[in-house]
The first five atom37 places (N, CA, C, CB, O) and aatype in JSON, in Angstrom:
{
  "aatype": [12, 10, 16, 15, 12, 15, 6, 1, 16, 0, 19, 3, 15, 2, 3, 5, 6, 5, 7, 15, 15, 7, 14, 0, 15, 0, 14, 0, 3, 19, 19, 0, 15, 19, 11, 11, 13, 19, 0, 1, 6, 7, 7, 15, 0, 16, 0, 19, 10, 5, 0, 19, 7, 0, 0, 7, 19, 1, 9, 16, 10, 19, 7, 0, 5, 7, 7, 9, 10, 7, 3, 1, 19, 19, 0, 3, 19, 15, 16, 0, 6, 0, 19, 19, 0, 0, 19, 14, 7, 10, 6, 9, 7, 6, 17, 3, 1, 6, 10, 16, 15, 15, 0, 2, 19, 0, 14, 15, 8, 18, 1, 11, 12, 0, 7, 17, 19, 0, 2, 5, 11, 1, 13, 14, 11, 0, 1, 2, 15, 0, 9, 10],
  "atom_mask": [
    [1, 1, 1, 1, 1],
    [1, 1, 1, 1, 1],
    [1, 1, 1, 1, 1],
    [1, 1, 1, 1, 1],
    [1, 1, 1, 1, 1],
    [1, 1, 1, 1, 1],
    [1, 1, 1, 1, 1],
    [1, 1, 1, 1, 1],
    [1, 1, 1, 1, 1],
    [1, 1, 1, 1, 1],
    [1, 1, 1, 1, 1],
    [1, 1, 1, 1, 1],
    [1, 1, 1, 1, 1],
    [1, 1, 1, 1, 1],
    [1, 1, 1, 1, 1],
    [1, 1, 1, 1, 1],
    [1, 1, 1, 1, 1],
    [1, 1, 1, 1, 1],
    [1, 1, 1, 0, 1],
    [1, 1, 1, 1, 1],
    [1, 1, 1, 1, 1],
    [1, 1, 1, 0, 1],
    [1, 1, 1, 1, 1],
    [1, 1, 1, 1, 1],
    [1, 1, 1, 1, 1],
    [1, 1, 1, 1, 1],
    [1, 1, 1, 1, 1],
    [1, 1, 1, 1, 1],
    [1, 1, 1, 1, 1],
    [1, 1, 1, 1, 1],
    [1, 1, 1, 1, 1],
    [1, 1, 1, 1, 1],
    [1, 1, 1, 1, 1],
    [1, 1, 1, 1, 1],
    [1, 1, 1, 1, 1],
    [1, 1, 1, 1, 1],
    [1, 1, 1, 1, 1],
    [1, 1, 1, 1, 1],
    [1, 1, 1, 1, 1],
    [1, 1, 1, 1, 1],
    [1, 1, 1, 1, 1],
    [1, 1, 1, 0, 1],
    [1, 1, 1, 0, 1],
    [1, 1, 1, 1, 1],
    [1, 1, 1, 1, 1],
    [1, 1, 1, 1, 1],
    [1, 1, 1, 1, 1],
    [1, 1, 1, 1, 1],
    [1, 1, 1, 1, 1],
    [1, 1, 1, 1, 1],
    [1, 1, 1, 1, 1],
    [1, 1, 1, 1, 1],
    [1, 1, 1, 0, 1],
    [1, 1, 1, 1, 1],
    [1, 1, 1, 1, 1],
    [1, 1, 1, 0, 1],
    [1, 1, 1, 1, 1],
    [1, 1, 1, 1, 1],
    [1, 1, 1, 1, 1],
    [1, 1, 1, 1, 1],
    [1, 1, 1, 1, 1],
    [1, 1, 1, 1, 1],
    [1, 1, 1, 0, 1],
    [1, 1, 1, 1, 1],
    [1, 1, 1, 1, 1],
    [1, 1, 1, 0, 1],
    [1, 1, 1, 0, 1],
    [1, 1, 1, 1, 1],
    [1, 1, 1, 1, 1],
    [1, 1, 1, 0, 1],
    [1, 1, 1, 1, 1],
    [1, 1, 1, 1, 1],
    [1, 1, 1, 1, 1],
    [1, 1, 1, 1, 1],
    [1, 1, 1, 1, 1],
    [1, 1, 1, 1, 1],
    [1, 1, 1, 1, 1],
    [1, 1, 1, 1, 1],
    [1, 1, 1, 1, 1],
    [1, 1, 1, 1, 1],
    [1, 1, 1, 1, 1],
    [1, 1, 1, 1, 1],
    [1, 1, 1, 1, 1],
    [1, 1, 1, 1, 1],
    [1, 1, 1, 1, 1],
    [1, 1, 1, 1, 1],
    [1, 1, 1, 1, 1],
    [1, 1, 1, 1, 1],
    [1, 1, 1, 0, 1],
    [1, 1, 1, 1, 1],
    [1, 1, 1, 1, 1],
    [1, 1, 1, 1, 1],
    [1, 1, 1, 0, 1],
    [1, 1, 1, 1, 1],
    [1, 1, 1, 1, 1],
    [1, 1, 1, 1, 1],
    [1, 1, 1, 1, 1],
    [1, 1, 1, 1, 1],
    [1, 1, 1, 1, 1],
    [1, 1, 1, 1, 1],
    [1, 1, 1, 1, 1],
    [1, 1, 1, 1, 1],
    [1, 1, 1, 1, 1],
    [1, 1, 1, 1, 1],
    [1, 1, 1, 1, 1],
    [1, 1, 1, 1, 1],
    [1, 1, 1, 1, 1],
    [1, 1, 1, 1, 1],
    [1, 1, 1, 1, 1],
    [1, 1, 1, 1, 1],
    [1, 1, 1, 1, 1],
    [1, 1, 1, 1, 1],
    [1, 1, 1, 1, 1],
    [1, 1, 1, 1, 1],
    [1, 1, 1, 0, 1],
    [1, 1, 1, 1, 1],
    [1, 1, 1, 1, 1],
    [1, 1, 1, 1, 1],
    [1, 1, 1, 1, 1],
    [1, 1, 1, 1, 1],
    [1, 1, 1, 1, 1],
    [1, 1, 1, 1, 1],
    [1, 1, 1, 1, 1],
    [1, 1, 1, 1, 1],
    [1, 1, 1, 1, 1],
    [1, 1, 1, 1, 1],
    [1, 1, 1, 1, 1],
    [1, 1, 1, 1, 1],
    [1, 1, 1, 1, 1],
    [1, 1, 1, 1, 1],
    [1, 1, 1, 1, 1],
    [1, 1, 1, 1, 1]
  ],
  "atom_positions": [
    [[83.27, 133.79, 74.54], [84.42, 133.64, 73.69], [84.79, 132.17, 73.59], [85.6, 134.47, 74.22], [84.76, 131.45, 74.59]],
    [[85.12, 131.72, 72.43], [85.51, 130.34, 72.2], [87.01, 130.18, 72.45], [85.14, 129.9, 70.78], [87.81, 131.04, 72.07]],
    [[87.37, 129.07, 73.09], [88.79, 128.76, 73.32], [89.09, 127.41, 72.72], [89.15, 128.78, 74.83], [88.21, 126.55, 72.61]],
    [[90.33, 127.23, 72.33], [90.71, 125.93, 71.76], [90.86, 124.91, 72.88], [92.03, 126.05, 70.96], [90.95, 125.27, 74.05]],
    [[90.87, 123.64, 72.51], [90.99, 122.56, 73.5], [92.29, 122.66, 74.28], [90.92, 121.2, 72.8], [92.29, 122.45, 75.5]],
    [[93.4, 122.98, 73.63], [94.68, 123.05, 74.32], [94.7, 124.17, 75.34], [95.82, 123.23, 73.33], [95.27, 124.01, 76.42]],
    [[94.06, 125.33, 75.02], [94.0, 126.42, 75.98], [93.14, 126.04, 77.17], [93.45, 127.69, 75.32], [93.49, 126.33, 78.32]],
    [[92.0, 125.37, 76.91], [91.11, 124.97, 77.99], [91.77, 123.94, 78.89], [89.81, 124.4, 77.42], [91.61, 124.0, 80.11]],
    [[92.52, 123.0, 78.33], [93.22, 122.0, 79.12], [94.28, 122.65, 80.0], [93.86, 120.94, 78.21], [94.43, 122.27, 81.16]],
    [[95.0, 123.62, 79.47], [96.02, 124.31, 80.25], [95.39, 125.07, 81.41], [96.82, 125.27, 79.37], [95.93, 125.06, 82.51]],
    [[94.26, 125.72, 81.18], [93.57, 126.46, 82.24], [93.07, 125.49, 83.29], [92.42, 127.29, 81.67], [93.22, 125.75, 84.49]],
    [[92.45, 124.36, 82.87], [91.95, 123.37, 83.82], [93.06, 122.8, 84.68], [91.24, 122.25, 83.09], [92.87, 122.65, 85.89]],
    [[94.2, 122.49, 84.09], [95.29, 121.91, 84.87], [95.86, 122.92, 85.85], [96.39, 121.39, 83.95], [96.26, 122.55, 86.95]],
    [[95.89, 124.21, 85.48], [96.35, 125.24, 86.41], [95.39, 125.38, 87.58], [96.5, 126.59, 85.69], [95.82, 125.55, 88.72]],
    [[94.1, 125.32, 87.32], [93.11, 125.39, 88.38], [93.25, 124.22, 89.34], [91.7, 125.42, 87.8], [93.12, 124.39, 90.56]],
    [[93.5, 123.03, 88.81], [93.65, 121.85, 89.66], [94.9, 121.96, 90.52], [93.71, 120.58, 88.81], [94.88, 121.57, 91.69]],
    [[96.0, 122.48, 89.97], [97.23, 122.62, 90.73], [97.06, 123.63, 91.85], [98.38, 123.02, 89.82], [97.56, 123.4, 92.95]],
    [[96.38, 124.74, 91.6], [96.17, 125.75, 92.6], [95.17, 125.29, 93.65], [95.71, 127.04, 91.96], [95.27, 125.69, 94.81]],
    [[94.22, 124.46, 93.26], [93.17, 124.01, 94.17], [93.6, 122.87, 95.06], [0.0, 0.0, 0.0], [92.9, 122.55, 96.02]],
    [[94.73, 122.24, 94.79], [95.14, 121.11, 95.62], [95.63, 121.61, 96.96], [96.23, 120.28, 94.91], [96.39, 122.58, 97.03]],
    [[95.2, 120.97, 98.02], [95.53, 121.43, 99.37], [96.4, 120.41, 100.1], [94.25, 121.69, 100.18], [96.14, 120.09, 101.26]],
    [[97.42, 119.9, 99.44], [98.34, 118.98, 100.08], [97.88, 117.54, 100.03], [0.0, 0.0, 0.0], [96.99, 117.19, 99.26]],
    [[98.5, 116.7, 100.86], [98.18, 115.27, 100.83], [96.78, 114.99, 101.37], [99.21, 114.49, 101.65], [96.27, 115.7, 102.25]],
    [[96.17, 113.96, 100.83], [94.82, 113.57, 101.25], [94.88, 112.9, 102.61], [94.16, 112.64, 100.22], [95.89, 112.29, 102.98]],
    [[93.79, 113.02, 103.35], [93.72, 112.34, 104.64], [92.89, 111.06, 104.48], [93.1, 113.27, 105.73], [91.99, 110.98, 103.64]],
    [[93.22, 110.09, 105.29], [92.54, 108.8, 105.22], [91.28, 108.84, 106.08], [93.47, 107.65, 105.67], [91.35, 109.27, 107.24]],
    [[90.12, 108.41, 105.56], [88.89, 108.38, 106.35], [89.05, 107.42, 107.54], [87.69, 107.95, 105.47], [89.52, 106.29, 107.38]],
    [[88.65, 107.86, 108.72], [88.85, 107.09, 109.95], [88.12, 105.75, 109.91], [88.37, 107.9, 111.15], [88.66, 104.75, 110.39]],
    [[86.9, 105.7, 109.34], [86.15, 104.44, 109.31], [86.82, 103.41, 108.4], [84.72, 104.69, 108.86], [86.81, 102.22, 108.7]],
    [[87.38, 103.88, 107.29], [88.07, 102.97, 106.37], [89.34, 102.44, 107.03], [88.39, 103.67, 105.03], [89.63, 101.25, 106.96]],
    [[90.11, 103.34, 107.66], [91.35, 102.92, 108.32], [91.05, 101.92, 109.42], [92.1, 104.14, 108.91], [91.76, 100.92, 109.56]],
    [[90.0, 102.15, 110.21], [89.64, 101.24, 111.29], [89.28, 99.85, 110.75], [88.48, 101.8, 112.1], [89.71, 98.84, 111.31]],
    [[88.5, 99.8, 109.68], [88.1, 98.49, 109.15], [89.28, 97.77, 108.51], [86.97, 98.66, 108.12], [89.37, 96.54, 108.61]],
    [[90.18, 98.5, 107.85], [91.35, 97.87, 107.24], [92.3, 97.37, 108.33], [92.07, 98.86, 106.29], [92.89, 96.3, 108.19]],
    [[92.47, 98.14, 109.41], [93.31, 97.69, 110.53], [92.75, 96.41, 111.14], [93.41, 98.79, 111.62], [93.51, 95.5, 111.49]],
    [[91.44, 96.33, 111.26], [90.79, 95.13, 111.8], [91.05, 93.93, 110.9], [89.27, 95.36, 111.96], [91.33, 92.83, 111.39]],
    [[90.95, 94.14, 109.59], [91.21, 93.06, 108.63], [92.65, 92.59, 108.74], [90.91, 93.53, 107.19], [92.91, 91.39, 108.79]],
    [[93.6, 93.53, 108.78], [95.03, 93.17, 108.85], [95.32, 92.43, 110.14], [95.91, 94.43, 108.75], [96.08, 91.46, 110.13]],
    [[94.74, 92.86, 111.26], [94.95, 92.17, 112.54], [94.41, 90.74, 112.48], [94.28, 92.94, 113.69], [95.03, 89.82, 113.0]],
    [[93.25, 90.57, 111.85], [92.63, 89.24, 111.73], [93.46, 88.32, 110.85], [91.21, 89.36, 111.17], [93.4, 87.1, 111.0]],
    [[94.22, 88.89, 109.93], [95.03, 88.1, 108.99], [96.48, 87.94, 109.45], [95.01, 88.74, 107.63], [97.35, 87.66, 108.63]],
    [[96.74, 88.11, 110.73], [98.07, 87.85, 111.25], [99.0, 89.05, 111.25], [0.0, 0.0, 0.0], [100.2, 88.89, 111.49]],
    [[98.5, 90.24, 110.99], [99.31, 91.44, 111.08], [99.9, 91.95, 109.78], [0.0, 0.0, 0.0], [100.59, 92.97, 109.77]],
    [[99.65, 91.26, 108.68], [100.15, 91.77, 107.39], [99.18, 91.39, 106.27], [101.57, 91.22, 107.09], [98.49, 90.38, 106.31]],
    [[99.17, 92.27, 105.26], [98.31, 92.06, 104.1], [98.85, 92.9, 102.94], [96.82, 92.42, 104.42], [99.68, 93.79, 103.13]],
    [[98.37, 92.59, 101.75], [98.73, 93.34, 100.55], [97.5, 94.06, 100.04], [99.32, 92.4, 99.45], [96.41, 93.49, 100.0]],
    [[97.67, 95.31, 99.63], [96.57, 96.11, 99.08], [96.84, 96.37, 97.61], [96.41, 97.44, 99.85], [97.93, 96.8, 97.24]],
    [[95.85, 96.1, 96.77], [95.94, 96.4, 95.34], [94.97, 97.55, 95.09], [95.61, 95.14, 94.44], [93.77, 97.42, 95.36]],
    [[95.47, 98.66, 94.56], [94.65, 99.85, 94.3], [94.19, 99.81, 92.85], [95.44, 101.16, 94.59], [94.99, 99.72, 91.93]],
    [[92.85, 99.88, 92.67], [92.27, 99.77, 91.33], [91.23, 100.87, 91.13], [91.64, 98.37, 91.12], [90.28, 100.97, 91.9]],
    [[91.41, 101.67, 90.1], [90.42, 102.7, 89.78], [89.14, 102.05, 89.28], [90.98, 103.69, 88.71], [89.17, 101.14, 88.46]],
    [[88.0, 102.53, 89.79], [86.71, 101.98, 89.37], [85.8, 103.08, 88.82], [86.02, 101.28, 90.55], [84.6, 103.1, 89.09]],
    [[86.4, 103.99, 88.07], [85.64, 105.05, 87.41], [85.19, 106.12, 88.36], [0.0, 0.0, 0.0], [85.94, 106.52, 89.26]],
    [[83.97, 106.6, 88.17], [83.45, 107.7, 88.98], [83.26, 107.32, 90.44], [82.13, 108.19, 88.41], [83.2, 108.19, 91.31]],
    [[83.17, 106.02, 90.73], [83.0, 105.58, 92.11], [84.24, 105.81, 92.96], [82.63, 104.11, 92.13], [84.13, 105.92, 94.18]],
    [[85.41, 105.89, 92.35], [86.63, 106.14, 93.1], [87.69, 105.08, 92.86], [0.0, 0.0, 0.0], [87.92, 104.66, 91.72]],
    [[88.32, 104.65, 93.94], [89.4, 103.66, 93.89], [89.07, 102.53, 94.85], [90.77, 104.31, 94.24], [88.74, 102.75, 96.01]],
    [[89.16, 101.32, 94.35], [88.9, 100.14, 95.17], [90.22, 99.66, 95.76], [88.21, 99.01, 94.34], [91.19, 99.45, 95.04]],
    [[90.24, 99.49, 97.07], [91.4, 98.93, 97.77], [91.07, 97.47, 98.02], [91.71, 99.71, 99.12], [90.28, 97.15, 98.92]],
    [[91.66, 96.57, 97.24], [91.44, 95.15, 97.43], [92.52, 94.62, 98.36], [91.45, 94.38, 96.06], [93.71, 94.81, 98.11]],
    [[92.1, 93.97, 99.44], [93.02, 93.47, 100.45], [93.17, 91.96, 100.32], [92.54, 93.84, 101.86], [92.18, 91.24, 100.17]],
    [[94.4, 91.48, 100.38], [94.69, 90.05, 100.37], [95.49, 89.76, 101.63], [95.47, 89.6, 99.07], [96.61, 90.24, 101.79]],
    [[94.9, 88.97, 102.53], [95.56, 88.65, 103.79], [96.75, 87.75, 103.59], [0.0, 0.0, 0.0], [96.73, 86.85, 102.75]],
    [[97.81, 87.98, 104.37], [99.03, 87.19, 104.23], [98.87, 85.79, 104.8], [100.19, 87.9, 104.91], [99.48, 84.85, 104.29]],
    [[98.08, 85.64, 105.84], [97.97, 84.35, 106.51], [97.15, 83.33, 105.73], [97.36, 84.54, 107.88], [97.6, 82.21, 105.49]],
    [[95.95, 83.73, 105.32], [95.08, 82.77, 104.63], [94.7, 83.18, 103.23], [0.0, 0.0, 0.0], [94.0, 82.44, 102.55]],
    [[95.15, 84.34, 102.78], [94.81, 84.8, 101.44], [93.37, 85.24, 101.31], [0.0, 0.0, 0.0], [92.84, 85.33, 100.2]],
    [[92.72, 85.53, 102.46], [91.33, 85.96, 102.45], [91.23, 87.35, 101.82], [90.74, 85.97, 103.88], [92.11, 88.19, 102.02]],
    [[90.17, 87.57, 101.05], [89.98, 88.84, 100.35], [89.06, 89.77, 101.13], [89.42, 88.59, 98.96], [88.14, 89.34, 101.82]],
    [[89.33, 91.06, 100.99], [88.48, 92.11, 101.53], [88.62, 93.32, 100.64], [0.0, 0.0, 0.0], [89.56, 93.4, 99.84]],
    [[87.72, 94.27, 100.76], [87.88, 95.48, 99.95], [87.14, 96.65, 100.56], [87.38, 95.25, 98.53], [86.2, 96.49, 101.33]],
    [[87.6, 97.85, 100.2], [86.96, 99.11, 100.55], [87.1, 100.03, 99.35], [87.6, 99.74, 101.84], [88.02, 99.87, 98.55]],
    [[86.2, 100.99, 99.22], [86.26, 101.96, 98.13], [86.42, 103.35, 98.74], [84.99, 101.87, 97.21], [85.7, 103.72, 99.66]],
    [[87.37, 104.12, 98.19], [87.61, 105.49, 98.62], [87.5, 106.43, 97.42], [89.0, 105.63, 99.32], [87.36, 105.97, 96.28]],
    [[87.57, 107.72, 97.66], [87.31, 108.71, 96.62], [88.36, 108.76, 95.52], [87.21, 110.05, 97.24], [88.0, 108.88, 94.34]],
    [[89.65, 108.67, 95.87], [90.69, 108.82, 94.85], [91.96, 108.09, 95.26], [90.99, 110.31, 94.61], [92.05, 107.52, 96.35]],
    [[92.95, 108.11, 94.36], [94.2, 107.37, 94.57], [94.97, 107.91, 95.76], [95.07, 107.43, 93.31], [95.52, 107.13, 96.54]],
    [[95.01, 109.23, 95.92], [95.78, 109.79, 97.04], [95.16, 109.4, 98.38], [95.85, 111.33, 96.93], [95.89, 109.18, 99.35]],
    [[93.84, 109.3, 98.45], [93.18, 108.85, 99.67], [93.49, 107.37, 99.92], [91.64, 109.07, 99.58], [93.72, 106.98, 101.06]],
    [[93.5, 106.56, 98.87], [93.82, 105.14, 99.01], [95.26, 104.97, 99.5], [93.63, 104.4, 97.66], [95.52, 104.13, 100.37]],
    [[96.18, 105.76, 98.96], [97.57, 105.68, 99.41], [97.69, 106.14, 100.86], [98.47, 106.53, 98.51], [98.51, 105.6, 101.6]],
    [[96.89, 107.12, 101.28], [96.9, 107.57, 102.67], [96.39, 106.48, 103.6], [96.04, 108.84, 102.82], [96.9, 106.32, 104.71]],
    [[95.38, 105.72, 103.16], [94.87, 104.6, 103.96], [95.96, 103.55, 104.14], [93.62, 103.97, 103.29], [96.17, 103.06, 105.25]],
    [[96.66, 103.2, 103.06], [97.73, 102.2, 103.14], [98.84, 102.69, 104.06], [98.31, 101.89, 101.73], [99.38, 101.9, 104.84]],
    [[99.18, 103.98, 103.99], [100.23, 104.53, 104.84], [99.82, 104.55, 106.31], [100.59, 105.94, 104.39], [100.68, 104.47, 107.19]],
    [[98.51, 104.65, 106.6], [98.02, 104.73, 107.97], [97.9, 103.38, 108.66], [96.69, 105.41, 107.98], [97.72, 103.32, 109.87]],
    [[97.99, 102.3, 107.91], [97.8, 100.96, 108.48], [99.14, 100.22, 108.53], [96.75, 100.14, 107.66], [99.71, 99.91, 107.48]],
    [[99.64, 99.94, 109.73], [100.89, 99.18, 109.82], [100.68, 97.73, 109.35], [101.43, 99.19, 111.25], [99.66, 97.12, 109.65]],
    [[101.66, 97.2, 108.62], [101.58, 95.83, 108.13], [100.9, 95.72, 106.77], [0.0, 0.0, 0.0], [100.75, 94.61, 106.26]],
    [[100.5, 96.84, 106.19], [99.83, 96.82, 104.89], [100.76, 97.42, 103.85], [98.48, 97.6, 104.93], [101.31, 98.51, 104.04]],
    [[100.94, 96.71, 102.75], [101.8, 97.2, 101.68], [101.05, 97.15, 100.35], [103.11, 96.37, 101.59], [100.14, 96.34, 100.17]],
    [[101.44, 98.04, 99.44], [100.81, 98.09, 98.12], [101.44, 97.03, 97.23], [100.95, 99.51, 97.48], [102.66, 96.87, 97.21]],
    [[100.6, 96.32, 96.49], [101.07, 95.29, 95.57], [100.32, 95.35, 94.26], [0.0, 0.0, 0.0], [99.46, 96.2, 94.06]],
    [[100.66, 94.44, 93.38], [100.01, 94.31, 92.07], [99.49, 92.89, 91.93], [101.0, 94.67, 90.91], [99.9, 92.0, 92.66]],
    [[98.58, 92.69, 90.99], [98.06, 91.35, 90.73], [99.08, 90.56, 89.91], [96.69, 91.41, 90.0], [98.9, 90.36, 88.71]],
    [[100.13, 90.12, 90.55], [101.12, 89.29, 89.88], [100.82, 87.82, 90.19], [102.57, 89.68, 90.32], [99.86, 87.52, 90.89]],
    [[101.63, 86.94, 89.68], [101.39, 85.5, 89.86], [101.39, 85.09, 91.33], [102.45, 84.7, 89.1], [100.55, 84.31, 91.76]],
    [[102.33, 85.62, 92.09], [102.45, 85.25, 93.51], [101.21, 85.67, 94.31], [103.7, 85.9, 94.12], [100.68, 84.88, 95.09]],
    [[100.76, 86.9, 94.11], [99.61, 87.39, 94.86], [98.33, 86.68, 94.42], [99.46, 88.9, 94.69], [97.5, 86.32, 95.25]],
    [[98.17, 86.49, 93.13], [96.98, 85.82, 92.61], [96.87, 84.39, 93.13], [96.98, 85.83, 91.09], [95.79, 83.92, 93.47]],
    [[98.0, 83.69, 93.17], [97.96, 82.3, 93.64], [97.76, 82.21, 95.15], [99.24, 81.58, 93.26], [97.3, 81.18, 95.65]],
    [[98.09, 83.26, 95.89], [97.9, 83.22, 97.34], [96.49, 83.62, 97.75], [98.89, 84.13, 98.02], [96.07, 83.34, 98.87]],
    [[95.73, 84.27, 96.85], [94.36, 84.68, 97.17], [93.47, 83.45, 97.29], [93.81, 85.64, 96.08], [93.5, 82.55, 96.45]],
    [[92.67, 83.43, 98.35], [91.8, 82.31, 98.62], [90.35, 82.82, 98.64], [92.18, 81.62, 99.97], [89.94, 83.48, 99.6]],
    [[89.61, 82.52, 97.61], [88.22, 82.96, 97.53], [87.34, 81.88, 98.14], [87.81, 83.26, 96.05], [87.24, 80.77, 97.61]],
    [[86.71, 82.22, 99.24], [85.85, 81.27, 99.95], [84.55, 81.07, 99.19], [85.55, 81.77, 101.38], [84.1, 81.97, 98.48]],
    [[83.92, 79.88, 99.31], [82.63, 79.65, 98.64], [81.57, 80.69, 99.02], [82.12, 78.27, 98.97], [80.75, 81.06, 98.19]],
    [[81.59, 81.15, 100.27], [80.61, 82.17, 100.68], [80.84, 83.48, 99.92], [80.7, 82.42, 102.2], [79.89, 84.23, 99.68]],
    [[82.08, 83.76, 99.56], [82.39, 84.96, 98.79], [81.82, 84.85, 97.38], [83.92, 85.19, 98.74], [81.3, 85.83, 96.84]],
    [[81.93, 83.67, 96.77], [81.33, 83.46, 95.45], [79.81, 83.67, 95.52], [81.65, 82.03, 94.93], [79.24, 84.31, 94.63]],
    [[79.16, 83.14, 96.55], [77.72, 83.31, 96.7], [77.36, 84.78, 96.87], [77.2, 82.49, 97.89], [76.36, 85.26, 96.32]],
    [[78.16, 85.5, 97.64], [77.91, 86.93, 97.86], [78.04, 87.7, 96.55], [78.88, 87.5, 98.91], [77.23, 88.59, 96.27]],
    [[79.04, 87.36, 95.74], [79.24, 88.05, 94.47], [78.13, 87.7, 93.47], [80.6, 87.71, 93.88], [77.8, 88.52, 92.61]],
    [[77.56, 86.51, 93.58], [76.54, 86.07, 92.63], [75.2, 86.74, 92.88], [76.38, 84.57, 92.71], [74.36, 86.79, 91.98]],
    [[74.98, 87.26, 94.09], [73.73, 87.95, 94.41], [72.55, 86.99, 94.41], [0.0, 0.0, 0.0], [72.64, 85.89, 94.95]],
    [[71.45, 87.4, 93.8], [70.22, 86.62, 93.84], [70.36, 85.3, 93.09], [69.08, 87.42, 93.27], [69.6, 84.37, 93.36]],
    [[71.29, 85.19, 92.16], [71.44, 83.98, 91.36], [71.96, 82.82, 92.2], [72.38, 84.25, 90.18], [71.74, 81.66, 91.86]],
    [[72.65, 83.11, 93.29], [73.32, 82.08, 94.09], [72.37, 81.03, 94.64], [74.05, 82.72, 95.22], [72.75, 79.86, 94.73]],
    [[71.16, 81.42, 95.0], [70.23, 80.47, 95.62], [69.18, 79.93, 94.67], [69.55, 81.12, 96.78], [68.24, 79.27, 95.11]],
    [[69.32, 80.17, 93.39], [68.34, 79.73, 92.42], [68.53, 78.25, 92.07], [68.43, 80.58, 91.15], [69.66, 77.77, 91.93]],
    [[67.43, 77.54, 91.94], [67.46, 76.14, 91.52], [67.02, 76.01, 90.06], [66.55, 75.29, 92.43], [67.48, 75.12, 89.34]],
    [[66.12, 76.89, 89.64], [65.63, 76.87, 88.27], [65.89, 78.23, 87.64], [64.11, 76.53, 88.21], [65.79, 79.26, 88.3]],
    [[66.23, 78.22, 86.38], [66.5, 79.46, 85.67], [65.54, 79.59, 84.5], [67.97, 79.52, 85.19], [65.16, 78.58, 83.9]],
    [[65.13, 80.81, 84.17], [64.22, 80.98, 83.04], [64.89, 80.58, 81.72], [63.72, 82.42, 82.96], [66.11, 80.65, 81.58]],
    [[64.06, 80.17, 80.78], [64.56, 79.82, 79.46], [65.09, 81.08, 78.78], [63.45, 79.15, 78.59], [64.5, 82.15, 78.91]],
    [[66.17, 80.95, 78.07], [66.75, 82.11, 77.38], [65.78, 82.66, 76.35], [68.08, 81.72, 76.71], [65.12, 81.89, 75.65]],
    [[65.68, 83.98, 76.26], [64.75, 84.6, 75.33], [65.19, 84.41, 73.89], [64.62, 86.07, 75.63], [64.36, 84.42, 72.98]],
    [[66.47, 84.24, 73.68], [66.97, 84.1, 72.32], [67.27, 82.63, 71.99], [68.23, 84.95, 72.14], [68.1, 82.37, 71.12]],
    [[66.62, 81.7, 72.64], [66.88, 80.29, 72.42], [66.54, 79.85, 70.99], [66.11, 79.46, 73.41], [67.14, 78.91, 70.47]],
    [[65.58, 80.52, 70.38], [65.23, 80.17, 69.0], [66.37, 80.51, 68.04], [63.94, 80.9, 68.56], [66.57, 79.83, 67.04]],
    [[67.09, 81.55, 68.34], [68.2, 81.97, 67.49], [69.38, 81.03, 67.66], [68.63, 83.42, 67.82], [70.07, 80.7, 66.7]],
    [[69.6, 80.6, 68.88], [70.75, 79.74, 69.17], [70.5, 78.39, 68.59], [71.03, 79.63, 70.68], [71.34, 77.49, 68.71]]
  ]
}
């Protein structure tokens, strides 16, 4: 039998509401690593929660002492909020001017993000150089 989109959406949302089993629990390994980061940064840090599609939610950590960055990825927003609630000294924030200016990206972090390109001395000629 064919159903309209609105009927299917209503059924799906009812299934999700009935299937929810309360608040999410924080994974122990993620909580342990975030606690270690917060302790290393003087006991406080800010967490920015960012959805990254099917991969889940990225918890970006900015240390209060030196502005050092760290991150972990969890399954969903409720799990990310549970991680923040489980770590003393960690608060949820947004990428505002104050937080962005306090973030300190180390040169080693840039190299890590660049991957294989970081250690290259020569780069191949662009394939579309004739067009440019």
